[in-house]
Structure formats: structure tokens, C-alpha cells
N, CA, C and O atoms as a MOPAC input file, in Angstrom:
PM7 MOZYME 1SCF
protein

 N      0.85700 1    -1.16900 1     0.00000 1
 C      0.00000 1     0.00000 1     0.00000 1
 C      0.90300 1     1.23100 1     0.00000 1
 O      1.45000 1     1.61200 1     1.03500 1
 N      1.04700 1     1.83100 1    -1.14100 1
 C      1.94300 1     2.96400 1    -1.27500 1
 C      1.22300 1     4.29500 1    -1.13000 1
 O      1.85900 1     5.30700 1    -0.83600 1
 N     -0.09400 1     4.31500 1    -1.32900 1
 C     -0.81000 1     5.58300 1    -1.18900 1
 C     -1.08100 1     5.88500 1     0.26800 1
 O     -1.29900 1     4.97400 1     1.06600 1
 N     -1.07000 1     7.14200 1     0.61400 1
 C     -1.32600 1     7.55800 1     1.98500 1
 C     -2.81600 1     7.81400 1     2.14700 1
 O     -3.42900 1     8.50700 1     1.33500 1
 N     -3.38600 1     7.25500 1     3.19100 1
 C     -4.81900 1     7.42000 1     3.42000 1
 C     -5.09500 1     8.75100 1     4.11100 1
 O     -4.35500 1     9.18000 1     4.99600 1
 N     -6.15900 1     9.37800 1     3.69000 1
 C     -6.57400 1    10.63300 1     4.30800 1
 C     -7.79600 1    10.32700 1     5.17100 1
 O     -8.92200 1    10.26300 1     4.67900 1
 N     -7.55400 1    10.14200 1     6.44800 1
 C     -8.63500 1     9.75700 1     7.35300 1
 C     -9.64400 1    10.87300 1     7.56000 1
 O    -10.80700 1    10.60100 1     7.85900 1
 N     -9.22700 1    12.12000 1     7.40900 1
 C    -10.14700 1    13.25100 1     7.60800 1
 C    -11.24100 1    13.28100 1     6.54100 1
 O    -12.36300 1    13.70700 1     6.81500 1
 N    -10.91900 1    12.83200 1     5.32900 1
 C    -11.91100 1    12.87200 1     4.25000 1
 C    -12.75300 1    11.59800 1     4.19200 1
 O    -13.72000 1    11.54000 1     3.43200 1
 N    -12.40300 1    10.56600 1     4.98700 1
 C    -13.14700 1     9.30700 1     4.95900 1
 C    -14.38100 1     9.38200 1     5.84900 1
 O    -14.37800 1    10.03700 1     6.89100 1
 N    -15.43500 1     8.69600 1     5.41400 1
 C    -16.64500 1     8.63300 1     6.23300 1
 C    -16.46000 1     7.56600 1     7.30500 1
 O    -15.52000 1     6.77400 1     7.24800 1
 N    -17.34600 1     7.55300 1     8.26200 1
 C    -17.28400 1     6.57200 1     9.34000 1
 C    -17.43800 1     5.16500 1     8.77100 1
 O    -16.75300 1     4.24400 1     9.21600 1
 N    -18.32100 1     4.98600 1     7.80300 1
 C    -18.51700 1     3.66600 1     7.19800 1
 C    -17.24900 1     3.17800 1     6.49200 1
 O    -16.88500 1     2.00600 1     6.59300 1
 N    -16.58300 1     4.08700 1     5.77600 1
 C    -15.34600 1     3.71000 1     5.08400 1
 C    -14.25300 1     3.32400 1     6.08900 1
 O    -13.52900 1     2.34800 1     5.89200 1
 N    -14.15200 1     4.10300 1     7.15800 1
 C    -13.13900 1     3.79500 1     8.17500 1
 C    -13.46500 1     2.48200 1     8.87300 1
 O    -12.55300 1     1.72000 1     9.19600 1
 N    -14.75600 1     2.19400 1     9.11600 1
 C    -15.13200 1     0.93600 1     9.75700 1
 C    -14.81100 1    -0.24400 1     8.84900 1
 O    -14.35100 1    -1.28500 1     9.31700 1
 N    -15.05400 1    -0.07900 1     7.53700 1
 C    -14.73600 1    -1.12800 1     6.57400 1
 C    -13.21900 1    -1.36700 1     6.54800 1
 O    -12.78200 1    -2.51500 1     6.48100 1
 N    -12.41400 1    -0.29800 1     6.59900 1
 C    -10.96200 1    -0.40900 1     6.64400 1
 C    -10.52300 1    -1.12600 1     7.91400 1
 O     -9.62000 1    -1.96200 1     7.88300 1
 N    -11.16500 1    -0.79700 1     9.02900 1
 C    -10.87100 1    -1.44000 1    10.31800 1
 C    -11.12500 1    -2.94400 1    10.23700 1
 O    -10.30000 1    -3.73500 1    10.69400 1
 N    -12.24200 1    -3.34100 1     9.67000 1
 C    -12.57000 1    -4.76200 1     9.55200 1
 C    -11.58700 1    -5.48500 1     8.63400 1
 O    -11.19000 1    -6.61700 1     8.91300 1
 N    -11.19300 1    -4.83000 1     7.53600 1
 C    -10.23600 1    -5.43000 1     6.61400 1
 C     -8.88000 1    -5.62900 1     7.29000 1
 O     -8.24900 1    -6.67500 1     7.13100 1
 N     -8.43500 1    -4.62600 1     8.04300 1
 C     -7.16700 1    -4.73500 1     8.77800 1
 C     -7.25800 1    -5.86500 1     9.79700 1
 O     -6.29900 1    -6.61900 1     9.95900 1
 N     -8.39000 1    -5.99900 1    10.48700 1
 C     -8.59600 1    -7.06700 1    11.46000 1
 C     -8.49200 1    -8.43700 1    10.82200 1
 O     -7.88700 1    -9.34400 1    11.39300 1
 N     -9.08800 1    -8.60100 1     9.61800 1
 C     -9.02000 1    -9.89500 1     8.91800 1
 C     -7.58000 1   -10.21500 1     8.51100 1
 O     -7.11300 1   -11.34200 1     8.67800 1
 N     -6.88500 1    -9.21100 1     7.97600 1
 C     -5.51000 1    -9.43200 1     7.53200 1
 C     -4.62100 1    -9.79700 1     8.72200 1
 O     -3.82200 1   -10.73000 1     8.63900 1
 N     -4.76000 1    -9.06300 1     9.82600 1
 C     -3.96900 1    -9.35000 1    11.02700 1
 C     -4.26600 1   -10.74400 1    11.55100 1
 O     -3.34600 1   -11.47400 1    11.92200 1
 N     -5.51900 1   -11.12000 1    11.58800 1
 C     -5.89600 1   -12.43700 1    12.07800 1
 C     -5.26800 1   -13.53300 1    11.22300 1
 O     -4.76000 1   -14.52300 1    11.75100 1
 N     -5.30400 1   -13.35800 1     9.90600 1
 C     -4.73400 1   -14.35500 1     9.01000 1
 C     -3.22100 1   -14.45200 1     9.20400 1
 O     -2.67400 1   -15.55400 1     9.26400 1
 N     -2.55300 1   -13.32600 1     9.30000 1
 C     -1.09100 1   -13.33800 1     9.46700 1
 C     -0.68900 1   -13.94000 1    10.81700 1
 O      0.27300 1   -14.70400 1    10.89300 1
 N     -1.41700 1   -13.60000 1    11.87400 1
 C     -1.10300 1   -14.15400 1    13.19300 1
 C     -1.30800 1   -15.66200 1    13.21200 1
 O     -0.51700 1   -16.39100 1    13.81000 1
 N     -2.35600 1   -16.12700 1    12.56600 1
 C     -2.61300 1   -17.56600 1    12.50900 1
 C     -1.49200 1   -18.28300 1    11.76200 1
 O     -1.02500 1   -19.33900 1    12.19200 1
 N     -1.06100 1   -17.69800 1    10.63500 1
 C      0.03200 1   -18.28700 1     9.86600 1
 C      1.31500 1   -18.32400 1    10.68300 1
 O      2.01200 1   -19.33800 1    10.70600 1
 N      1.62200 1   -17.23500 1    11.34300 1
 C      2.83900 1   -17.16100 1    12.15400 1
 C      2.78800 1   -18.15800 1    13.31000 1
 O      3.79500 1   -18.78100 1    13.64700 1
 N      1.61100 1   -18.30400 1    13.91100 1
 C      1.45600 1   -19.25000 1    15.01500 1
 C      1.69300 1   -20.67900 1    14.53600 1
 O      2.35000 1   -21.46300 1    15.22100 1
 N      1.15800 1   -21.02200 1    13.35300 1
 C      1.36600 1   -22.36300 1    12.79700 1
 C      2.84600 1   -22.63100 1    12.55700 1
 O      3.33800 1   -23.71800 1    12.86000 1
 N      3.56400 1   -21.63800 1    12.01100 1
 C      4.99300 1   -21.80700 1    11.74500 1
 C      5.77100 1   -22.02200 1    13.04300 1
 O      6.66900 1   -22.86200 1    13.10000 1
 N      5.43000 1   -21.26900 1    14.07300 1
 C      6.10800 1   -21.42400 1    15.36300 1
 C      5.81600 1   -22.78400 1    15.98800 1
 O      6.70000 1   -23.40200 1    16.58100 1
 N      4.57600 1   -23.24800 1    15.85500 1
 C      4.22700 1   -24.56100 1    16.39800 1
 C      4.97000 1   -25.67300 1    15.66100 1
 O      5.37900 1   -26.65800 1    16.27400 1
 N      5.14800 1   -25.51700 1    14.33600 1
 C      5.91600 1   -26.51000 1    13.57100 1
 C      7.36400 1   -26.53100 1    14.04400 1
 O      7.94500 1   -27.60200 1    14.22200 1
 N      7.94200 1   -25.36900 1    14.24500 1
 C      9.33100 1   -25.28500 1    14.69300 1
 C      9.48400 1   -25.89300 1    16.08900 1
 O     10.45800 1   -26.59500 1    16.35800 1
 N      8.53300 1   -25.62600 1    16.96500 1
 C      8.56800 1   -26.19000 1    18.31700 1
 C      8.46300 1   -27.70800 1    18.27600 1
 O      9.16800 1   -28.39900 1    19.01200 1
 N      7.58900 1   -28.23100 1    17.42100 1
 C      7.45700 1   -29.69000 1    17.28300 1
 C      8.76300 1   -30.29500 1    16.76800 1
 O      9.17700 1   -31.36400 1    17.21600 1
 N      9.40600 1   -29.60900 1    15.82800 1
 C     10.67500 1   -30.09000 1    15.28200 1
 C     11.74300 1   -30.12000 1    16.37600 1
 O     12.49500 1   -31.08800 1    16.48600 1
 N     11.80700 1   -29.07000 1    17.17700 1
 C     12.78000 1   -29.02100 1    18.26600 1
 C     12.52100 1   -30.11200 1    19.30000 1
 O     13.46300 1   -30.70000 1    19.83200 1
 N     11.26700 1   -30.38000 1    19.58200 1
 C     10.93900 1   -31.45000 1    20.53300 1
 C     11.38000 1   -32.80500 1    20.01000 1
 O     11.90000 1   -33.63400 1    20.75700 1
 N     11.16400 1   -33.02600 1    18.69900 1
 C     11.59100 1   -34.29900 1    18.10100 1
 C     13.10700 1   -34.45000 1    18.18700 1
 O     13.61100 1   -35.52600 1    18.50900 1
 N     13.82900 1   -33.37300 1    17.89800 1
 C     15.28900 1   -33.41800 1    17.98200 1
 C     15.74200 1   -33.71000 1    19.40900 1
 O     16.69700 1   -34.45800 1    19.62000 1
 N     15.06200 1   -33.12400 1    20.38000 1
 C     15.41700 1   -33.34700 1    21.78200 1
 C     15.12800 1   -34.79700 1    22.17900 1
 O     15.90700 1   -35.41200 1    22.90700 1
 N     14.00300 1   -35.34100 1    21.69700 1
 C     13.67100 1   -36.74100 1    21.99100 1
 C     14.72600 1   -37.68100 1    21.41100 1
 O     15.10900 1   -38.66200 1    22.04900 1
 N     15.19100 1   -37.37900 1    20.20400 1
 C     16.21500 1   -38.20800 1    19.56500 1
 C     17.50200 1   -38.15100 1    20.37800 1
 O     18.14600 1   -39.17600 1    20.60100 1
 N     17.87800 1   -36.95200 1    20.82100 1
 C     19.09700 1   -36.81000 1    21.63000 1
 C     18.99400 1   -37.61600 1    22.91700 1
 O     19.94700 1   -38.28500 1    23.31600 1
 N     17.84700 1   -37.55300 1    23.55700 1
 C     17.66800 1   -38.29400 1    24.80800 1
 C     17.72000 1   -39.79300 1    24.56000 1
 O     18.25500 1   -40.54300 1    25.37700 1
 N     17.16900 1   -40.22700 1    23.44000 1
 C     17.19100 1   -41.66000 1    23.12400 1
 C     18.61100 1   -42.13900 1    22.88700 1
 O     18.97000 1   -43.25000 1    23.27500 1
 N     19.40700 1   -41.31600 1    22.26100 1
 C     20.79500 1   -41.68300 1    21.99500 1
 C     21.64000 1   -41.55600 1    23.25900 1
 O     22.60600 1   -42.29800 1    23.43700 1
 N     21.28600 1   -40.63200 1    24.12500 1
 C     22.04100 1   -40.42900 1    25.34600 1
 C     23.01500 1   -39.27100 1    25.24700 1
 O     23.85500 1   -39.09100 1    26.12800 1
 N     22.91400 1   -38.49600 1    24.20300 1
 C     23.82400 1   -37.36700 1    24.00700 1
 C     23.50000 1   -36.23700 1    24.96900 1
 O     24.40300 1   -35.57700 1    25.48400 1
 N     22.22500 1   -36.01400 1    25.21100 1
 C     21.84200 1   -34.84500 1    26.01200 1
 C     22.37600 1   -34.93100 1    27.43800 1
 O     22.65700 1   -33.90600 1    28.05900 1
 N     22.51700 1   -36.14400 1    27.95500 1
 C     23.03400 1   -36.28800 1    29.31700 1
 C     24.47900 1   -35.83000 1    29.40500 1
 O     24.91600 1   -35.33100 1    30.44200 1
 N     25.22700 1   -36.00000 1    28.30900 1
 C     26.63000 1   -35.60300 1    28.31900 1
 C     26.79600 1   -34.11900 1    28.01200 1
 O     27.65500 1   -33.46600 1    28.60400 1
 N     25.99400 1   -33.57200 1    27.09800 1
 C     26.18000 1   -32.18900 1    26.67400 1
 C     25.39000 1   -31.19300 1    27.51000 1
 O     25.75700 1   -30.02100 1    27.58100 1
 N     24.31700 1   -31.63900 1    28.14200 1
 C     23.49600 1   -30.71500 1    28.93100 1
 C     24.25200 1   -30.31800 1    30.19800 1
 O     24.88600 1   -31.15900 1    30.83400 1
 N     24.18700 1   -29.05300 1    30.55900 1
 C     24.86900 1   -28.63500 1    31.78400 1
 C     24.21700 1   -29.26700 1    33.01100 1
 O     22.99800 1   -29.42600 1    33.07300 1
 N     25.04100 1   -29.61900 1    33.97100 1
 C     24.53400 1   -30.24300 1    35.18800 1
 C     23.72100 1   -29.22400 1    35.99300 1
 O     24.02500 1   -28.03100 1    35.99600 1
 N     22.70300 1   -29.70700 1    36.66100 1
 C     21.88300 1   -28.83600 1    37.48900 1
 C     22.69900 1   -28.44300 1    38.71100 1
 O     23.13000 1   -29.28700 1    39.49600 1
 N     22.89500 1   -27.14800 1    38.84800 1
 C     23.70300 1   -26.67500 1    39.96900 1
 C     22.83200 1   -26.49900 1    41.19900 1
 O     21.72700 1   -25.96000 1    41.13300 1
 N     23.35300 1   -26.96200 1    42.31000 1
 C     22.62600 1   -26.77700 1    43.54800 1
 C     22.96000 1   -25.41400 1    44.12200 1
 O     24.02400 1   -24.85700 1    43.85400 1
 N     22.06000 1   -24.89300 1    44.89800 1
 C     22.24000 1   -23.58400 1    45.49900 1
 C     23.39100 1   -23.62400 1    46.49400 1
 O     23.54600 1   -24.57300 1    47.26300 1
 N     24.19100 1   -22.56400 1    46.45700 1
 C     25.33100 1   -22.47600 1    47.35400 1
 C     24.85500 1   -22.31000 1    48.78800 1
 O     23.90800 1   -21.56900 1    49.04900 1
 N     25.50400 1   -22.99300 1    49.71100 1
 C     25.14000 1   -22.87100 1    51.11600 1
 C     25.84500 1   -21.65400 1    51.69800 1
 O     27.06800 1   -21.53300 1    51.63200 1
 N     25.06100 1   -20.76700 1    52.26100 1
 C     25.60500 1   -19.56800 1    52.87900 1
 C     25.69400 1   -19.77800 1    54.38300 1
 O     24.86100 1   -20.47700 1    54.96100 1
 N     26.69400 1   -19.18100 1    55.02000 1
 C     26.78200 1   -19.34200 1    56.46800 1
 C     25.62100 1   -18.63600 1    57.15500 1
 O     25.10700 1   -17.62900 1    56.66800 1
 N     25.22400 1   -19.18000 1    58.28500 1
 C     24.12800 1   -18.58500 1    59.04000 1
 C     24.58700 1   -17.23500 1    59.59200 1
 O     25.68900 1   -17.11400 1    60.12700 1
 N     23.73500 1   -16.23100 1    59.45600 1
 C     24.05100 1   -14.90100 1    59.95700 1
 C     23.35800 1   -14.74400 1    61.30700 1
 O     22.13300 1   -14.81300 1    61.39900 1
 N     24.13500 1   -14.53700 1    62.32100 1
 C     23.57600 1   -14.40300 1    63.66000 1
 C     23.01900 1   -13.00400 1    63.87100 1
 O     23.52300 1   -12.04400 1    63.28700 1
 N     21.97900 1   -12.87500 1    64.70300 1
 C     21.41400 1   -11.54800 1    64.95300 1
 C     22.37700 1   -10.67700 1    65.74800 1
 O     23.09700 1   -11.16200 1    66.62200 1
 N     22.37800 1    -9.37600 1    65.43000 1
 C     23.24800 1    -8.43300 1    66.12400 1
 C     22.45200 1    -7.45800 1    66.97700 1
 O     22.99600 1    -6.83900 1    67.89100 1
 N     21.15900 1    -7.31900 1    66.67700 1
 C     20.31900 1    -6.35700 1    67.38900 1
 C     19.03100 1    -7.03900 1    67.82000 1
 O     18.48800 1    -7.87800 1    67.10200 1
 N     18.53900 1    -6.66000 1    69.02900 1
 C     17.32400 1    -7.27000 1    69.58100 1
 C     16.38600 1    -6.17700 1    70.05700 1
 O     16.82000 1    -5.15700 1    70.59100 1
 N     15.09700 1    -6.40100 1    69.85700 1
 C     14.06900 1    -5.48500 1    70.33300 1
 C     13.83500 1    -5.79200 1    71.80900 1
 O     13.40000 1    -6.89600 1    72.13900 1
 N     14.11600 1    -4.83600 1    72.71400 1
 C     13.93100 1    -5.11400 1    74.13900 1
 C     12.46400 1    -5.33500 1    74.53100 1
 O     12.18600 1    -6.01700 1    75.51700 1
 N     11.54300 1    -4.77300 1    73.77900 1
 C     10.11500 1    -4.94400 1    74.08800 1
 C      9.60700 1    -6.31400 1    73.64200 1
 O      8.68900 1    -6.87000 1    74.24500 1
 N     10.20500 1    -6.84700 1    72.59500 1
 C      9.83200 1    -8.17700 1    72.09300 1
 C     11.13100 1    -8.90500 1    71.75600 1
 O     11.60100 1    -8.82500 1    70.62100 1
 N     11.71800 1    -9.61300 1    72.72200 1
 C     13.03000 1   -10.23600 1    72.52400 1
 C     13.10500 1   -11.22200 1    71.34800 1
 O     14.19600 1   -11.52900 1    70.86600 1
 N     11.97200 1   -11.70700 1    70.89700 1
 C     12.01800 1   -12.63500 1    69.76500 1
 C     12.28900 1   -11.90600 1    68.44700 1
 O     12.64400 1   -12.53800 1    67.45200 1
 N     12.12300 1   -10.58800 1    68.43400 1
 C     12.38800 1    -9.80200 1    67.23300 1
 C     13.85700 1    -9.39400 1    67.20800 1
 O     14.32300 1    -8.63800 1    68.06100 1
 N     14.57300 1    -9.90900 1    66.21500 1
 C     15.99900 1    -9.60800 1    66.09300 1
 C     16.29600 1    -9.15300 1    64.67300 1
 O     15.47700 1    -9.30500 1    63.76700 1
 N     17.48900 1    -8.59200 1    64.50000 1
 C     17.93500 1    -8.14500 1    63.18100 1
 C     19.41500 1    -8.42200 1    63.05800 1
 O     20.17200 1    -8.16600 1    63.99500 1
 N     19.84400 1    -8.93900 1    61.92000 1
 C     21.24400 1    -9.30600 1    61.71600 1
 C     22.11800 1    -8.11900 1    61.32900 1
 O     23.34500 1    -8.22500 1    61.34000 1
 N     21.50600 1    -7.00200 1    60.98900 1
 C     22.27300 1    -5.85300 1    60.53800 1
 C     22.38900 1    -5.81300 1    59.03000 1
 O     23.03700 1    -4.92200 1    58.48000 1
 N     21.77100 1    -6.76600 1    58.35300 1
 C     21.78600 1    -6.81400 1    56.89800 1
 C     20.41000 1    -6.48600 1    56.36400 1
 O     19.39500 1    -6.81000 1    56.98100 1
 N     20.38300 1    -5.84400 1    55.22200 1
 C     19.10900 1    -5.54500 1    54.58000 1
 C     18.42200 1    -4.36000 1    55.22500 1
 O     19.04200 1    -3.57800 1    55.94600 1
 N     17.14200 1    -4.23900 1    54.95900 1
 C     16.34900 1    -3.12000 1    55.44900 1
 C     16.15400 1    -3.22700 1    56.95900 1
 O     15.94600 1    -4.31600 1    57.49400 1
 N     16.22400 1    -2.08800 1    57.63400 1
 C     16.03800 1    -2.08700 1    59.08900 1
 C     14.58500 1    -2.42200 1    59.41400 1
 O     13.67500 1    -1.95900 1    58.72600 1
 N     14.36000 1    -3.22800 1    60.46200 1
 C     12.98300 1    -3.57300 1    60.82700 1
 C     12.23900 1    -2.35700 1    61.37400 1
 O     12.85300 1    -1.38700 1    61.81600 1
 N     10.92400 1    -2.42400 1    61.33600 1
 C     10.08600 1    -1.29400 1    61.75200 1
 C     10.33300 1    -0.88700 1    63.20200 1
 O     10.37200 1     0.30100 1    63.52200 1
 N     10.49900 1    -1.87600 1    64.07400 1
 C     10.68300 1    -1.54800 1    65.48700 1
 C     11.97000 1    -0.76200 1    65.69700 1
 O     12.02200 1     0.11200 1    66.56300 1
 N     12.99900 1    -1.05500 1    64.92600 1
 C     14.26600 1    -0.33900 1    65.05900 1
 C     14.16500 1     1.05800 1    64.45800 1
 O     14.68500 1     2.01400 1    65.03300 1
 N     13.51400 1     1.18900 1    63.32700 1
 C     13.33700 1     2.49800 1    62.70100 1
 C     12.56000 1     3.42500 1    63.63200 1
 O     12.91400 1     4.59200 1    63.79800 1
 N     11.48700 1     2.88700 1    64.24100 1
 C     10.67400 1     3.70600 1    65.15000 1
 C     11.48900 1     4.13500 1    66.36400 1
 O     11.38400 1     5.27900 1    66.80700 1
 N     12.29400 1     3.23400 1    66.90200 1
 C     13.10200 1     3.55900 1    68.07700 1
 C     14.18100 1     4.59200 1    67.73300 1
 O     14.46600 1     5.48400 1    68.53300 1
 N     14.77100 1     4.47300 1    66.56000 1
 C     15.80300 1     5.42800 1    66.14400 1
 C     15.20900 1     6.82200 1    65.93100 1
 O     15.88300 1     7.82600 1    66.15900 1
 N     13.95400 1     6.88200 1    65.49700 1
 C     13.29200 1     8.18200 1    65.30700 1
 C     13.02400 1     8.87700 1    66.63200 1
 O     12.93600 1    10.10400 1    66.68400 1
 N     12.89300 1     8.09700 1    67.70800 1
 C     12.63800 1     8.69600 1    69.02000 1
 C     13.91900 1     9.19100 1    69.67700 1
 O     13.88000 1     9.74900 1    70.77400 1
 N     15.05400 1     8.99100 1    69.01300 1
 C     16.31000 1     9.51600 1    69.54300 1
 C     17.24200 1     8.47500 1    70.11700 1
 O     18.33900 1     8.82000 1    70.55700 1
 N     16.85300 1     7.22500 1    70.12700 1
 C     17.73000 1     6.18100 1    70.64400 1
 C     18.79100 1     5.84800 1    69.60700 1
 O     18.61700 1     6.14000 1    68.42300 1
 N     19.87500 1     5.24700 1    70.03700 1
 C     20.94100 1     4.88400 1    69.10900 1
 C     20.89500 1     3.38000 1    68.84300 1
 O     20.34100 1     2.60700 1    69.62500 1
 N     21.48400 1     2.99400 1    67.73600 1
 C     21.46000 1     1.58700 1    67.34100 1
 C     22.27600 1     0.72500 1    68.30100 1
 O     21.99800 1    -0.46300 1    68.46300 1
 N     23.29000 1     1.32700 1    68.94100 1
 C     24.13000 1     0.58100 1    69.87600 1
 C     23.34000 1     0.10300 1    71.09700 1
 O     23.71400 1    -0.88300 1    71.73200 1
 N     22.25000 1     0.80100 1    71.42500 1
 C     21.42100 1     0.40400 1    72.56800 1
 C     20.74400 1    -0.94400 1    72.34300 1
 O     20.35900 1    -1.61400 1    73.30200 1
 N     20.60100 1    -1.34000 1    71.09700 1
 C     19.90700 1    -2.58700 1    70.76900 1
 C     20.86200 1    -3.72000 1    70.45600 1
 O     20.42700 1    -4.83100 1    70.15300 1
 N     22.15500 1    -3.45500 1    70.52500 1
 C     23.15200 1    -4.46600 1    70.18400 1
 C     23.09400 1    -5.62800 1    71.16500 1
 O     22.91700 1    -5.43400 1    72.36800 1
 N     23.24400 1    -6.82800 1    70.63900 1
 C     23.26400 1    -8.03200 1    71.47500 1
 C     24.70000 1    -8.22600 1    71.93000 1
 O     25.61800 1    -8.18800 1    71.11100 1
 N     24.90900 1    -8.43500 1    73.23500 1
 C     26.25300 1    -8.63200 1    73.77000 1
 C     27.06300 1    -7.35400 1    73.66900 1
 O     28.07500 1    -7.31700 1    72.96800 1
 N     26.63500 1    -6.30800 1    74.35600 1
 C     27.25300 1    -4.98300 1    74.25900 1
 C     28.70900 1    -4.97500 1    74.72300 1
 O     29.52400 1    -4.22700 1    74.18200 1
 N     29.04400 1    -5.79900 1    75.72100 1
 C     30.40500 1    -5.76000 1    76.26000 1
 C     31.36700 1    -6.40800 1    75.28400 1
 O     31.07400 1    -7.47000 1    74.73400 1
 N     32.52400 1    -5.77300 1    75.06300 1
 C     33.53400 1    -6.30500 1    74.15700 1
 C     34.33800 1    -7.37400 1    74.88000 1
 O     34.61000 1    -7.22500 1    76.07100 1
 N     34.72100 1    -8.42800 1    74.21200 1
 C     35.54800 1    -9.45400 1    74.85800 1
 C     36.93900 1    -8.89900 1    75.13900 1
 O     37.50600 1    -8.15800 1    74.33500 1
 N     37.47700 1    -9.27400 1    76.29900 1
 C     38.81600 1    -8.81400 1    76.67300 1
 C     39.83300 1    -9.62900 1    75.90900 1
 O     39.67700 1   -10.83700 1    75.72600 1
 N     40.88200 1    -8.95100 1    75.46200 1
 C     41.94000 1    -9.64100 1    74.73500 1
 C     43.02900 1   -10.03600 1    75.70700 1
 O     43.73900 1    -9.19000 1    76.24900 1
 N     43.15000 1   -11.33300 1    75.91800 1
 C     44.12400 1   -11.84300 1    76.88600 1
 C     45.54500 1   -11.65900 1    76.38900 1
 O     46.44300 1   -11.38800 1    77.18700 1
 N     45.77000 1   -11.79900 1    75.10400 1
 C     47.10900 1   -11.68600 1    74.54900 1
 C     47.69700 1   -10.30000 1    74.76400 1
 O     48.89000 1   -10.18100 1    75.04600 1
 N     46.89200 1    -9.24900 1    74.63800 1
 C     47.41500 1    -7.89400 1    74.79000 1
 C     47.71800 1    -7.59800 1    76.26000 1
 O     48.63100 1    -6.82400 1    76.55100 1
 N     46.96200 1    -8.20600 1    77.20500 1
 C     47.24100 1    -7.98100 1    78.62300 1
 C     48.58600 1    -8.63100 1    79.00600 1
 O     49.37900 1    -8.04200 1    79.74100 1
 N     48.82600 1    -9.83900 1    78.50400 1
 C     50.08700 1   -10.50900 1    78.79800 1
 C     51.25500 1    -9.72600 1    78.21200 1
 O     52.31200 1    -9.59200 1    78.82800 1
 N     51.03900 1    -9.22100 1    77.02300 1
 C     52.08200 1    -8.45700 1    76.36500 1
 C     52.40500 1    -7.19200 1    77.17200 1
 O     53.57100 1    -6.83200 1    77.33300 1
 N     51.38200 1    -6.53600 1    77.66700 1
 C     51.59100 1    -5.30800 1    78.45200 1
 C     52.28200 1    -5.64300 1    79.76600 1
 O     53.16100 1    -4.89600 1    80.19500 1
 N     51.90600 1    -6.76000 1    80.42800 1
 C     52.55200 1    -7.13200 1    81.68900 1
 C     54.00900 1    -7.49300 1    81.48100 1
 O     54.86500 1    -7.20100 1    82.31600 1
 N     54.27800 1    -8.13300 1    80.35000 1
 C     55.65100 1    -8.54100 1    80.06300 1
 C     56.56700 1    -7.33500 1    79.95300 1
 O     57.71200 1    -7.39800 1    80.40100 1
 N     56.09600 1    -6.23600 1    79.37000 1
 C     56.91400 1    -5.03800 1    79.25000 1
 C     57.08900 1    -4.37600 1    80.61300 1
 O     58.14200 1    -3.81700 1    80.91600 1
 N     56.04700 1    -4.44900 1    81.42100 1
 C     56.11800 1    -3.79300 1    82.75300 1
 C     57.09900 1    -4.53100 1    83.64900 1
 O     57.80500 1    -3.89500 1    84.43100 1
 N     57.16200 1    -5.85100 1    83.55800 1
 C     58.05500 1    -6.60500 1    84.44400 1
 C     59.51700 1    -6.42400 1    84.05600 1
 O     60.39900 1    -6.55600 1    84.90500 1
 N     59.78800 1    -6.12500 1    82.79500 1
 C     61.17800 1    -5.92700 1    82.37900 1
 C     61.71300 1    -4.58100 1    82.85200 1
 O     62.90800 1    -4.44700 1    83.11300 1
 N     60.86500 1    -3.61400 1    82.96000 1
 C     61.33900 1    -2.26500 1    83.25800 1
 C     61.75900 1    -2.08200 1    84.68400 1
 O     62.17900 1    -0.99000 1    85.06800 1

């Protein structure tokens, strides 16, 4: 169709007839395309069945990878009002922590095990220097 249609000069009946003609053409083309795709899919299935029968697909197909095991992340923060609610410090902050932080509290107040472990090696090292002097 090389001529340009002038829709402003067309009547409603002419435009409706054009609409119906376009609908028929589209329907026919979509049906044809669908048939071609279904033929190709059937051909691919047959090829896959042949490969499986021969045993080639087991050798060439990539092995199913299992999900990697990640280490368990222990919680670092606990809600004092509901001790079962904890947060590991990863991802989005939980609602209870966001609300508490808005009231002026600090995140360190919710830390589990606030006291730092004492380093025994550094104490021995410090005593060793003191005894020499």
C-alpha cells in the first residue's frame, strides 16, 4: 500500500470497513505465524527426543547446579520490648528499630552482647613489658 490514506476525508462507514479489513488481515497473518512457530517447536521437541534416546543430552546438557550454602548470619540487634524480634544488621532495618531510632535512641542500645571481649594476649604483652622495666 503505497498511497497515503486521508482519514479526515473518509466517512465513518469507510473507516469501519478499513478497520474490519485490517482485522481480517492481522488475524490471518497471526494464525500463519502461530502455525509456523508450532511446527518449529514440534521439530525441536523431536530433535530433543532423539538426543535423549541416543544419550547425548546427558553428556552435553549442563549439570543442574545446587544452590550455594551460605553461612548462618547471627542476629546483632534485639528489640527489648519483644526479645524474639531480632535483626542481623543486613538488609532493610525492621520497623521496630526504625521507630526507636526516630525517638532519639541509638542503634548501639539494641546491640546483642554490648560488652567487648577482653583480649588476653594484649594484657600478657603489656605485663611482660612492665616486668622488664
